[in-house]
C-alpha positions as CSV (number, residue, x, y, z in Angstrom):
1,M,-11.3,-181.5,2.5
2,D,-13.5,-182.2,-0.8
3,K,-11.6,-181.6,-4.1
4,I,-12.1,-178.6,-5.4
5,E,-12.7,-178.4,-9.2
6,L,-12.0,-174.9,-10.3
7,S,-13.3,-175.4,-13.7
8,D,-16.8,-175.4,-11.7
9,L,-15.9,-172.5,-10.4
10,K,-16.7,-168.5,-11.9
11,V,-14.0,-166.3,-11.2
12,Q,-15.9,-164.4,-8.8
13,D,-15.9,-167.0,-6.3
14,I,-11.7,-168.3,-7.5
15,K,-11.0,-164.9,-6.2
16,A,-12.9,-165.3,-3.2
17,L,-11.1,-169.0,-2.4
18,F,-7.9,-166.8,-2.4
19,E,-8.8,-165.2,0.9
20,T,-9.4,-168.2,2.9
21,D,-7.6,-170.8,4.2
22,K,-8.0,-172.6,0.8
23,A,-5.3,-170.8,-0.8
24,L,-2.5,-173.0,-0.7
25,D,-5.0,-176.2,-2.2
26,I,-6.2,-174.1,-5.0
27,L,-2.9,-172.4,-6.4
28,P,-1.8,-175.1,-8.2
29,L,-5.2,-176.2,-10.1
30,A,-4.9,-172.0,-10.9
31,Q,-1.7,-172.1,-11.9
32,A,-2.9,-174.5,-14.4
33,D,-6.7,-173.2,-15.0
34,S,-6.8,-172.6,-18.9
35,R,-9.0,-169.0,-18.2
36,S,-5.9,-166.4,-18.0
37,S,-8.1,-164.7,-15.5
38,V,-7.3,-167.6,-12.6
39,Q,-4.2,-167.4,-13.7
40,K,-3.7,-164.2,-12.9
41,L,-5.5,-164.8,-9.4
42,A,-2.8,-167.3,-8.9
43,A,0.0,-164.9,-9.7
44,A,-1.3,-162.3,-7.7
45,Y,-1.7,-164.2,-4.7
46,I,1.9,-165.5,-4.8
47,K,3.0,-161.8,-5.3
48,R,1.1,-161.0,-2.3
49,Q,2.7,-163.9,-0.1
50,E,6.2,-162.6,-1.3
51,K,5.1,-158.8,-0.2
52,E,3.8,-160.3,3.2
53,L,7.0,-162.6,3.4
54,K,9.6,-159.6,2.9
55,E,7.7,-157.2,5.2
56,Q,8.0,-159.9,8.1
57,Q,11.5,-160.2,7.4
58,R,11.9,-156.4,7.2
59,L,10.2,-156.3,11.1
60,M,12.0,-159.2,12.4
61,G,15.2,-157.5,11.3
62,M,13.9,-154.2,13.0
63,Y,14.6,-156.5,16.5
64,D,18.2,-157.4,15.8
65,Y,19.3,-154.7,19.0
66,E,17.2,-155.5,20.9
67,G,18.0,-159.6,20.1
68,I,21.3,-158.4,21.8
69,F,19.7,-157.6,25.1
70,Y,16.9,-160.2,24.6
71,D,20.1,-162.7,24.9
72,Q,20.9,-160.8,28.1
73,D,17.7,-161.9,29.6
74,L,17.1,-158.3,29.3
75,Y,13.3,-158.5,27.7
76,H,11.6,-154.7,28.7
77,V,13.9,-152.9,26.4
78,A,12.9,-149.4,25.7
79,G,13.1,-147.6,22.5
80,V,13.3,-143.5,22.8
81,D,12.9,-141.0,20.1
82,E,12.0,-137.5,20.0
83,V,10.0,-135.4,17.5
84,G,9.8,-131.3,17.2
85,R,13.7,-130.7,18.2
86,G,13.6,-128.5,14.7
87,P,10.3,-126.4,14.7
88,I,10.8,-122.3,15.8
89,A,7.5,-122.9,18.2
90,G,5.5,-125.8,20.3
91,P,7.3,-128.2,22.5
92,V,9.9,-131.4,21.6
93,T,8.3,-134.9,22.6
94,V,10.0,-137.5,23.6
95,A,8.1,-141.2,23.8
96,A,9.6,-144.1,25.2
97,V,7.8,-147.7,24.7
98,I,8.7,-150.8,25.3
99,L,7.0,-153.5,23.1
100,P,6.8,-157.2,24.0
101,P,9.7,-158.3,22.6
102,M,9.3,-160.0,18.5
103,T,6.3,-158.0,18.7
104,L,5.3,-157.7,14.2
105,I,3.1,-154.6,13.6
106,P,2.6,-154.6,9.8
107,G,3.8,-151.4,8.8
108,L,5.8,-150.2,11.4
109,N,8.1,-147.9,11.0
110,D,10.2,-144.1,11.2
111,S,7.3,-142.0,11.6
112,K,8.6,-139.5,9.1
113,K,8.2,-142.4,6.2
114,L,4.2,-143.0,7.5
115,T,1.0,-141.3,6.6
116,E,-0.7,-139.3,9.0
117,E,-3.2,-141.8,8.6
118,K,-1.1,-144.8,8.6
119,R,0.5,-142.9,11.9
120,E,-3.0,-142.8,13.8
121,A,-3.7,-146.4,13.0
122,L,-0.1,-147.5,14.3
123,Y,-0.4,-145.3,17.6
124,D,-3.7,-147.0,18.1
125,I,-2.2,-150.2,18.1
126,I,1.0,-149.9,19.8
127,T,-0.7,-148.5,22.5
128,K,-3.2,-151.5,22.9
129,E,0.2,-154.1,22.7
130,A,3.0,-152.0,24.6
131,V,4.2,-153.3,27.6
132,A,4.6,-149.7,28.7
133,I,4.5,-146.1,27.1
134,S,5.3,-142.7,28.3
135,C,5.2,-139.4,26.8
136,V,7.1,-136.3,27.8
137,S,6.9,-132.9,26.1
138,Y,8.9,-129.7,27.2
139,G,7.9,-126.3,25.9
140,P,9.5,-123.2,24.7
141,E,10.5,-122.0,28.3
142,K,12.4,-124.9,29.3
143,I,13.6,-125.7,25.7
144,D,14.8,-121.5,25.7
145,E,16.5,-122.3,29.7
146,L,18.5,-125.6,29.1
147,N,19.0,-125.3,24.9
148,I,16.9,-127.8,22.6
149,Y,19.7,-130.2,22.6
150,E,19.6,-130.9,26.4
151,A,15.6,-130.0,26.7
152,T,15.5,-133.0,24.5
153,R,18.0,-135.2,26.6
154,Q,16.4,-134.3,29.4
155,A,13.0,-135.4,28.2
156,M,14.1,-138.8,27.7
157,Y,15.4,-139.2,30.7
158,E,12.0,-138.9,32.2
159,A,10.2,-140.4,29.8
160,V,12.5,-143.9,30.4
161,R,12.4,-143.0,34.3
162,T,8.0,-142.5,34.2
163,L,7.6,-145.7,32.5
164,S,5.3,-147.6,34.3
165,V,7.3,-150.7,33.4
166,P,11.0,-150.4,34.4
167,A,13.1,-150.6,31.4
168,E,15.9,-153.2,31.6
169,A,17.8,-151.8,28.8
170,V,17.1,-148.5,26.8
171,V,18.0,-148.6,22.7
172,V,17.5,-144.8,21.6
173,D,17.8,-142.9,18.1
174,A,21.1,-141.3,17.8
175,M,21.1,-139.8,21.1
176,K,23.7,-140.4,24.2
177,L,22.0,-140.6,27.3
178,P,25.0,-141.6,29.9
179,D,23.3,-141.0,33.3
180,L,21.1,-144.2,32.5
181,T,21.9,-147.1,35.0
182,V,20.7,-149.3,32.0
183,P,22.6,-150.7,29.6
184,V,22.0,-148.0,26.6
185,E,22.3,-148.3,22.1
186,S,22.8,-145.2,20.4
187,I,21.7,-145.8,17.1
188,I,22.2,-143.4,14.1
189,K,18.9,-143.4,12.3
190,G,18.0,-146.0,14.9
191,D,13.4,-145.2,14.5
192,S,13.8,-147.2,10.8
193,K,16.5,-149.6,12.3
194,S,14.8,-150.8,16.0
195,A,11.0,-151.8,16.2
196,N,10.6,-149.9,19.7
197,I,12.4,-146.9,18.6
198,A,9.8,-146.9,16.0
199,A,6.9,-147.0,17.8
200,A,8.2,-144.3,20.2
201,S,8.6,-142.1,17.3
202,I,5.1,-142.5,15.9
203,I,3.4,-142.3,19.6
204,A,5.6,-139.1,20.2
205,K,4.7,-137.7,16.7
206,V,1.3,-138.3,16.7
207,T,1.1,-136.7,20.0
208,R,2.9,-133.4,19.5
209,D,1.0,-133.1,16.2
210,R,-2.3,-133.3,18.3
211,Y,-1.2,-130.8,20.6
212,M,-0.5,-128.6,17.4
213,K,-3.2,-129.1,15.7
214,R,-5.6,-128.2,19.3
215,L,-3.4,-124.7,19.4
216,D,-5.5,-123.5,16.2
217,E,-8.3,-122.9,18.3
218,E,-6.5,-121.1,20.8
219,Y,-4.0,-119.0,18.2
220,P,-6.1,-118.7,15.1
221,G,-4.3,-117.5,11.7
222,Y,-0.9,-119.3,12.8
223,G,-1.3,-121.9,11.1
224,F,0.4,-124.4,13.7
225,G,-2.1,-127.2,12.8
226,I,-0.9,-127.5,9.7
227,H,3.0,-126.8,9.9
228,K,3.6,-128.0,13.4
229,G,5.9,-124.9,14.2
230,Y,8.4,-125.4,11.6
231,Y,9.5,-121.9,10.0
232,T,7.5,-122.5,6.3
233,E,6.5,-119.3,4.5
234,L,2.9,-119.5,5.9
235,H,4.2,-119.4,9.5
236,K,6.8,-116.3,8.5
237,E,3.8,-114.5,7.3
238,A,1.7,-115.4,10.3
239,V,4.2,-113.8,12.8
240,E,5.1,-110.5,10.7
241,Q,1.6,-109.9,10.6
242,Q,0.7,-111.4,14.1
243,G,3.4,-111.0,16.1
244,V,5.2,-113.6,18.6
245,T,3.0,-115.8,21.0
246,P,4.0,-117.7,24.1
247,L,4.7,-120.9,22.3
248,H,7.4,-119.7,20.3
249,R,11.2,-120.6,21.1
250,K,12.7,-116.9,22.1
251,S,16.4,-118.9,21.4
252,F,15.6,-119.5,18.0
253,E,15.9,-117.1,14.9
254,P,14.2,-115.5,13.6
255,I,12.1,-115.2,17.2
256,K,15.6,-113.9,19.0
257,S,16.2,-111.1,16.4
258,I,12.4,-110.2,16.5
259,V,12.1,-110.5,20.6
260,G,15.7,-109.3,21.5
261,W,16.1,-112.3,23.5
262,V,19.4,-112.9,25.2
263,K,19.8,-115.7,27.8
264,E,19.9,-114.7,31.7
């Protein structure tokens, strides 16, 4: 490579070089440059590199649980998570995702810690990178029939069962899944500790949110696309003014009291 003389370059040109594969070559030169603006470019580059390294380390750490199974030659590890246990309307949605071992997806995290825009972007990356994905939703009738805990668990079993590539092991956020015939690790707050569970949380969240937004057309005035079925003040006012819909869970208060629901 020809020797680079930073003194011959404008700050703007040096900044552009820091975005190329020549960044490491010019770093010591920039640090020694007499111009404070060039020194700041060098400091900013180092800061970016440190941030990227920290993120890489975080992502690698999210495979600690999967790594236990990888060490046993079990590479198709499905992460399982749910969204929608708390709302008084809409389905509970479960996703099962198998990522290739040690796939580092920048920004991957618990869906609750991400903006909607970031979730949408990660959803596209996950669907592209994943070995297999299955997403299952159980509506209000199923939830009222089984109770929310059991409906969630049954949806998890179905999500794992319907993966196009069979899971050799499962990591799941908190829930116990004793009926699975493959090894299972239940992890408290697993959506921030396991890459596959985090991926599942994003798939489930985006899938359910998109569905709830579509319901705004079918049930105008309820604001399902805004509160996603959670019992906000807006939701409370809508129920009081417009009544209960088929989307509402009759076994959940205050809907239970409003309709006088009793389990048969």
